[in-house]
Residue, then its C-alpha position, 0 to 999 in steps of 0.5 A: x243238489x242245487x236244484x234241491x237247494x233252489x226248490x227248498x229257497x223257493x218253498x221256503x219263501x213261499x211258505x213266509x208269504x202264506x204265513x200271516x204276519x212279519x217273520x224274524x227269520x233270515x234267508x238262511x233259516x228260510x232255506x233251512x225251513x224250506x229244504x226240510x219242508x220239501x223233504x217232508x213233502x217228498x216223503x209224503x207223496x212218496x209214501x202215498x205213491x205219487x213219486x220218488x222222494x227227489x222228484x218234483x210233483x204237485x202233492x210233494x210240492x203242496x205238502x212242502x209248502x204247508x210243512x215249511x209254513x208249519x215249521x216256520x211257525x215253530x221256529x217263531x215261536x221257539x225264537x220268541x220263547x228264547x228272547x223272553x226268557x234271556x231278558 
């Protein structure tokens, strides 16, 4: 479980480095989006037969980072939309 959290944090941090621009996300949001991205990556890798969902493999890691980048973009879009409507 601790390894899963650490992997989520690393994946989230990598996704933030890859995504251009300044993100208005805290460490908790980065961790959560990285965890969701790692679950998505593990699930896709599992469906493709490259390993178990909780097993670290290259394809799962790459898909997890890509999914996290997309999730960060969605989270930023939602946060910006909320910020605009509250003013």
